[in-house]
C-alpha positions as CSV (number, residue, x, y, z in Angstrom):
1,X,-44.1,-9.3,-4.6
2,X,-43.2,-12.2,-2.2
3,X,-41.7,-14.1,-5.1
4,X,-39.5,-11.2,-6.0
5,X,-38.4,-10.9,-2.4
6,X,-37.4,-14.6,-2.3
7,X,-35.4,-14.2,-5.5
8,X,-33.6,-11.1,-4.0
9,X,-32.9,-13.0,-0.8
10,X,-31.4,-15.9,-2.8
11,X,-29.3,-13.6,-4.8
12,X,-28.0,-11.9,-1.7
13,X,-27.1,-15.3,-0.2
14,X,-25.0,-16.0,-3.2
15,X,-23.0,-12.8,-2.8
16,X,-20.1,-14.4,-1.0
17,X,-16.4,-13.9,-1.3
18,X,-16.0,-17.1,-3.3
19,X,-18.1,-15.5,-6.1
20,X,-15.5,-12.8,-6.6
21,X,-12.2,-14.4,-6.2
22,X,-10.3,-17.7,-6.7
23,X,-9.6,-19.5,-3.4
24,X,-6.5,-21.0,-5.0
25,X,-4.9,-17.6,-5.5
26,X,-5.8,-16.6,-2.0
27,X,-4.2,-19.7,-0.6
28,X,-1.0,-19.4,-2.7
29,X,-0.5,-15.7,-1.8
30,X,-1.2,-16.5,1.9
31,X,1.3,-19.3,1.9
32,X,3.9,-17.3,0.1
33,X,3.4,-14.4,2.6
34,X,3.7,-16.6,5.6
35,X,6.9,-18.4,4.4
36,X,8.6,-15.2,3.2
37,X,7.7,-13.2,6.4
38,X,9.1,-16.0,8.6
39,X,12.2,-16.1,6.5
40,X,12.6,-12.3,6.7
41,X,12.2,-12.4,10.5
42,X,14.9,-15.0,10.8
43,X,17.3,-13.0,8.5
44,X,16.6,-9.7,10.3
45,X,17.1,-10.9,13.9
46,X,19.4,-13.9,13.5
47,X,21.3,-13.8,10.2
48,X,22.0,-10.0,9.7
49,X,24.9,-8.5,11.6
50,X,24.2,-6.0,14.4
51,X,25.1,-2.5,13.4
52,X,28.0,-1.3,15.5
53,X,26.9,2.3,16.3
54,X,23.1,1.9,16.7
55,X,22.9,-1.7,17.9
56,X,19.6,-3.6,17.8
57,X,17.6,-0.4,17.1
58,X,19.0,-0.4,13.6
59,X,17.0,-3.5,12.7
60,X,13.9,-1.3,12.4
61,X,15.6,-0.1,9.2
62,X,14.5,-3.3,7.3
63,X,10.8,-2.7,8.1
64,X,11.2,1.0,7.4
65,X,12.7,0.6,3.9
66,X,10.6,-2.4,2.9
67,X,7.4,-0.6,3.9
68,X,8.5,2.4,1.8
69,X,9.0,0.2,-1.2
70,X,5.6,-1.5,-0.7
71,X,3.9,1.9,-0.4
72,X,5.5,3.1,-3.6
73,X,4.4,-0.2,-5.3
74,X,0.8,0.3,-4.1
75,X,0.7,3.9,-5.3
76,X,2.1,2.8,-8.7
77,X,-0.7,0.3,-9.0
78,X,-3.2,3.0,-8.1
79,X,-1.7,5.3,-10.7
80,X,-1.9,2.6,-13.5
81,X,-5.5,1.6,-12.7
82,X,-6.6,5.2,-12.3
83,X,-5.4,5.8,-15.9
84,X,-7.1,2.6,-17.0
85,X,-10.3,3.7,-15.3
86,X,-10.3,7.1,-17.1
87,X,-9.8,5.3,-20.4
88,X,-12.1,2.3,-20.0
89,X,-14.5,3.6,-17.3
90,X,-14.8,0.0,-15.8
91,X,-15.5,-0.1,-12.1
92,X,-13.1,-2.9,-11.5
93,X,-10.2,-0.6,-12.4
94,X,-11.5,2.0,-9.9
95,X,-11.8,-0.8,-7.2
96,X,-8.3,-2.0,-7.7
97,X,-6.9,1.6,-7.6
98,X,-8.9,2.3,-4.4
99,X,-7.9,-0.8,-2.5
100,X,-4.2,-0.4,-3.5
101,X,-4.3,3.2,-2.3
102,X,-5.7,2.1,1.1
103,X,-2.9,-0.4,1.4
104,X,-0.3,2.2,0.3
105,X,-1.5,4.6,3.0
106,X,-1.1,1.9,5.6
107,X,2.5,1.1,4.6
108,X,3.3,4.8,4.3
109,X,2.0,5.3,7.9
110,X,4.4,2.5,9.0
111,X,7.2,4.4,7.2
112,X,6.3,7.7,9.0
113,X,6.0,5.8,12.3
114,X,9.2,3.7,12.2
115,X,11.2,6.6,10.7
116,X,11.1,8.8,13.9
117,X,12.0,5.8,16.0
118,X,15.1,5.2,13.9
119,X,15.8,9.0,13.7
120,X,15.8,9.4,17.5
121,X,18.6,6.9,17.8
122,X,20.5,8.0,14.7
123,X,19.9,11.7,14.5
124,X,19.0,12.4,18.2
125,X,15.7,13.9,17.1
126,X,12.2,12.4,16.4
127,X,11.6,14.5,13.3
128,X,13.7,16.6,10.9
129,X,12.2,18.7,8.1
130,X,14.6,17.2,5.6
131,X,13.6,16.5,2.0
132,X,12.6,12.8,2.1
133,X,10.6,13.0,5.3
134,X,8.7,16.1,4.1
135,X,7.9,14.7,0.7
136,X,6.8,11.4,2.2
137,X,4.4,13.2,4.5
138,X,3.0,15.1,1.5
139,X,2.5,11.8,-0.3
140,X,0.6,10.5,2.7
141,X,-1.7,13.5,2.8
142,X,-2.4,13.3,-1.0
143,X,-3.5,9.7,-0.8
144,X,-5.5,10.3,2.3
145,X,-7.4,12.9,0.3
146,X,-7.8,10.2,-2.4
147,X,-9.4,7.9,0.1
148,X,-11.6,10.6,1.5
149,X,-12.9,11.5,-2.0
150,X,-13.8,7.9,-2.5
151,X,-15.8,7.7,0.7
152,X,-17.8,10.9,0.1
153,X,-21.6,10.7,-0.6
154,X,-22.6,10.9,-4.2
155,X,-22.6,9.0,-7.5
156,X,-19.7,6.6,-7.6
157,X,-18.7,7.5,-11.2
158,X,-18.1,11.2,-10.3
159,X,-16.2,10.3,-7.2
160,X,-14.1,7.7,-9.1
161,X,-13.2,10.2,-11.8
162,X,-12.1,12.8,-9.2
163,X,-10.2,10.2,-7.2
164,X,-8.5,8.9,-10.3
165,X,-7.1,12.4,-11.0
166,X,-5.7,12.5,-7.5
167,X,-4.3,9.0,-7.9
168,X,-2.5,10.1,-11.1
169,X,-1.2,13.5,-9.9
170,X,-0.3,12.2,-6.5
171,X,2.0,9.5,-7.9
172,X,4.3,12.4,-9.2
173,X,5.5,12.7,-5.6
174,X,6.9,9.2,-5.5
175,X,10.0,9.8,-7.7
176,X,10.4,13.1,-5.8
177,X,10.6,11.1,-2.5
178,X,13.0,8.6,-4.0
179,X,15.4,11.2,-5.5
180,X,15.0,13.8,-2.7
181,X,18.2,12.9,-0.8
182,X,20.1,13.1,-4.1
183,X,18.6,16.3,-5.5
184,X,18.9,18.2,-2.2
185,X,22.0,16.5,-0.9
186,X,20.4,15.4,2.4
187,X,22.9,14.6,5.2
188,X,20.3,12.6,7.1
189,X,19.0,9.7,5.0
190,X,21.6,7.2,3.9
191,X,21.6,6.1,0.2
192,X,21.1,2.3,0.3
193,X,20.9,1.6,-3.4
194,X,23.0,3.5,-6.0
195,X,25.3,6.4,-5.6
196,X,24.7,10.0,-4.3
197,X,26.6,13.2,-4.1
198,X,27.6,12.8,-0.5
199,X,28.1,9.0,-0.2
200,X,28.4,5.9,-2.3
201,X,26.2,2.8,-1.9
202,X,25.3,3.4,1.7
203,X,28.0,1.0,2.9
204,X,25.5,-1.7,3.8
205,X,26.9,-5.0,4.9
206,X,26.2,-8.1,2.8
207,X,24.1,-9.9,5.5
208,X,22.1,-6.7,6.0
209,X,21.4,-6.4,2.3
210,X,20.2,-10.0,2.2
211,X,17.8,-9.3,5.1
212,X,16.6,-6.1,3.5
213,X,15.9,-7.8,0.1
214,X,14.1,-10.7,1.9
215,X,11.9,-8.2,3.8
216,X,11.1,-6.4,0.6
217,X,10.0,-9.6,-1.0
218,X,8.0,-10.6,2.1
219,X,6.1,-7.3,2.2
220,X,5.5,-7.4,-1.6
221,X,3.8,-10.8,-1.2
222,X,1.9,-9.4,1.8
223,X,0.8,-6.5,-0.4
224,X,-0.4,-8.8,-3.2
225,X,-2.4,-10.9,-0.6
226,X,-4.0,-7.8,0.9
227,X,-4.8,-6.4,-2.6
228,X,-6.4,-9.7,-3.7
229,X,-8.5,-10.0,-0.5
230,X,-9.4,-6.3,-0.5
231,X,-10.6,-6.3,-4.1
232,X,-12.6,-9.4,-3.4
233,X,-14.3,-7.8,-0.4
234,X,-14.9,-4.5,-2.2
235,X,-16.5,-6.4,-5.1
236,X,-18.7,-8.2,-2.7
237,X,-19.8,-4.9,-1.1
238,X,-20.7,-3.5,-4.5
239,X,-22.7,-6.6,-5.4
240,X,-24.6,-6.6,-2.1
241,X,-25.3,-2.9,-2.4
242,X,-26.8,-3.5,-5.9
243,X,-29.0,-6.3,-4.6
244,X,-30.1,-4.1,-1.7
245,X,-31.1,-1.4,-4.1
246,X,-33.1,-3.9,-6.1
247,X,-34.7,-5.2,-3.0
248,X,-35.7,-1.7,-1.9
249,X,-37.3,-1.0,-5.3
250,X,-39.2,-4.3,-5.2
251,X,-40.6,-3.4,-1.8
252,X,-41.6,0.1,-3.0
253,X,-43.3,-1.4,-6.0
């Protein structure tokens, strides 16, 4: 039995992050994230013009909108990999979907936090039950439920199947959030991209648009970096859990 224990210990020692991810990809994503975030900070606070009515408070707009975009992207990845998991039943698909949902919830939380700060200065109220805010809050609750299902006790396959259903159905709220201000003709949220029934284009200044797009790129790189690291860590946890189970069986036998 001691020989088996030594083998299990050696196997556990090999269960490191390097075994599950390519360091080159980590470094490239990290470098791209740092450079793009620094560029976005410069463009937001130095390059972009200060909004006449709201002043410096308006600059939270860049983080707010870019975080919303990143949350949508994360939930889209969860949707795609949830579908792949139900078709292929491979655990890696479930892992990617779960990690992406966690990141999406974080960015949606940022949206729901920065939104009221901006709203207080722009609308003179911390919260308004208008279409986009309400549907975004629903989206947050749906994916919180997704994460809670994943963390319940039980066989991972059953949890993964149920979570995948939530990941797929929950994504239906994303286009609702996007089109909410157009469908319900909201007078609160400005339309930054495209045209709506009450306004056209949002009237965003050129320097502001550059800063916004740069922030979206920066947070997209940040999302990719977090997803890569998160999947690596989750795979390591799964590997270690399997070896612990084998170690327990070896001790019992």
